[in-house]
N, C-alpha and C positions, 0 to 999 in steps of 0.2 A: 543783753548782751552787752553791755559797759559795762558789766563785772567780768568778762572773758578778758577784757583790754585792760582792768588797772586790779593790779595784784594788791595794792593794800588797802582797797575794801573789800577784795575777800575776805582778804584776811583778819579784819575787823569781823567780816559775818561768821567766820568759821569760828573767832574765838567766842563770838560770843554763845554763837550754837552749844559749843563743848564747854562754856564753864556754866551754862542751865545742862544740858544734859548728865556732866559729872551732880553734882550740885543734888541732881531727878535718884540715881542710884540710893539716897539714904533716905529717900520719904516717901511717905505713901503705905500702904499694908503691904506689907510681907518685905519689907524692905533691902533689895539688894546686900547679901554678905560677902564684903571686902575678900573672904578666902573664898566666895564661891567654885569660882574658876578650879578650883583642885577639888572638886565635890565630881563626884561622875553623875551627870546629868542627863539627857537627852536633849540634844544643840537646841531643841527649840525652846527649850526654856530660857537660854542665853538670847534666842533672837527674839523672842518678845521682850526680853527683859531690853535689851538696846532699842527696839524698834518705841517702846512707852515712852524709854528717854527722849528719843527722837521728838516721839509725837506733843510729849511735853515741852520741849523747845521751841516748836510750832506757835503751840498754844501760847506763850509768854511772849511769842513772837510776834502775834498778833494783839495782844494788851500794848506789846512795847510802839507799834506801829501809832496804833490808837495818842501814846502820849507823845508823838512826835521824836523817837528814836531815830535818828535816819539810817541806823545800819539792819532796825528789824525786817523792811522786806524783803532786803539781800539775804536774812537769816531764813523766810522761808521757801524761800526759789532756792538756797545752799541743800535744806533739809531732803524736798521732793525731791529734784532733779538729781542728788547726789544718792541719797537713800533709791529711790528706783531706779536709776539709771547706770550707776557706777557698781554696786554693791554687787547685783546680783547677777555680772559681767564678769568679776573681778576676782580673779583667785581660782584653784581648785575648787571642784563639786563634791568638796569632802568635810559633811557637819560645819556648812559654811554658815554660821549661823546669823552673820551678817547682810550677804545674801537670799536666803531666808524673810528676813526684814520687810526687806527693798519687796520681796516677790509679794507677801503678803499687803503690803500698802496697795500695792498695783491694783492689785486683784480686788482690795477692798474699794477703793476709788472707782476702779472700772465698775467694777459691780453697781454700784449706787451710781453711776453713769455723772463720775465727778470728772474722767476720764473716759474718754472716746477715740479708738483706734480706727477710721472708716475711709476710706478712698488713699489708705496711705499716708493719711495726715493725723498726726496727735495733736487731741485739745484738748487743755484743760479747762473747766470750770474755776476760775481762783475766787469767784466770788461763794460758792461751796465749798469749797475747799477749809475752810476752818470748822464748819460744822459739821462735816463730815471728818476730819481727822480724830476730831473730838469725838465721836461717835465710837469710830475702834479703840481710842485711846481709854475707854469709859468700860467697853468690851473687855480690855485687857487688865483693869482695874477690878471688875468687878469680879472677874477671875482669881485674881490676887487675895481678896478681901473672902473669897470663900474659901478659897484655900491653905488659910488659918485653919481651919475647922476638919481639915480632910488629911488624910492619910500620905505621903509622900509621891504612891503610885497612883492614887485616885487623882486627886493633883497631876502628876504629870498624862494621864488618861485624861483630864478634865482641859489640859493646856493643845494636848493632839487633836481635839474636838473640834475646841476653837479653830486651830490653824487649819484642818480638813474643812472647815466648813466653807473655805475659800481659795485652797491652796488644793491641788488632785495629788493624794499618795503614791507613789510608787505602787504598780500595779504588784507587785510580788513582798509589799512589806507584810510583814505580821504584824504589826502594833497596828497595821490600819484594818484588820479583822476581828481586834478587839483582844480581850484578856485570853478569850481561851484558847488561843491561838499564844502563849506564851506562857510557860511554865513558872507558876506563878510560888513553886514550892523554893525557888531561888530566892534572894535579895535585892531590893531596887537595883543595884547599883551594876548588879549581872544582868541585868535584865538588857540595859544597856546596852549588851552589846549583839543584841535583835535589833539595835535601828541600823538601818542602812545608810550607808555613806549619803547618799542622794536621797533620803527620805521622802524631797516633795522636789521632784524634778523639775527644769524649767517648762515654761508655758508655751507654747508658740510663737509669742509675740517676744520672750526674751531669746528662744532660739535665734530670730531672726533679729535683733538688735544686736545680740551677741558678735554675728558675721558683720555687721556696720562697728564696732565700736572698742572691741576684743584690741586690735591691734593698732589703734591711737591710743588706746586708755593704758596700755604696756610700753607705747613709746613715749609716753610722760614719767614712765618712772626714774627715780634721780633728781627731778627737775625743781630747783629752789628759785625762792627770790632772784639769788645773784646767777643764774642761767643765763649765757643769751638767749633772747628770743628766739625760738624755736615755732616751725608751723605745721602742724600734723597733717600727715600726708593724708 
């Protein structure tokens, strides 16, 4: 709650998060190509990459907290709350890769009992959060390492399998039916056309959350540190 009322504290946390996030793109197996955004890939590939960088920022923040860095704990709050509760309900449901990363993080933590939504209350086990977020990060990193030896299309399907372990694909998805449902005589970039705009729809939790938060989030558009104080309706 203290972060909500302290602009400077929030800025310091988000700057630290952003610094680690951006550096992570160029580290690890299959490092992010700066021109990747110009390539045609299914949007879950971008979602996994953005999530990998955020999970790395969370992991480093845990280490920095142990070293006594004052902003480190705030980074952990910022990563989890922003990634899980803002990204999925912000923007259109059209290849929303940032939203997808948040959905995957929530589903993974929920499956591993770090998050519970019971009796209309949300509980986060902050003691186990570092361990379980590291597990998810490791699964993505294992995918990347294996991808070095895979053709592009095989790598895309492996990534789809990883995401669909935790998120239910759209019932009408052709990709969910596997390679036999696609025309594999076409080049991989053409198969991206078969990806649905909302390949992994919001869960019932997010449908409920969206009704509560969407207007509040929209009302903050354009607010800066210099803006007059506003109270969300």
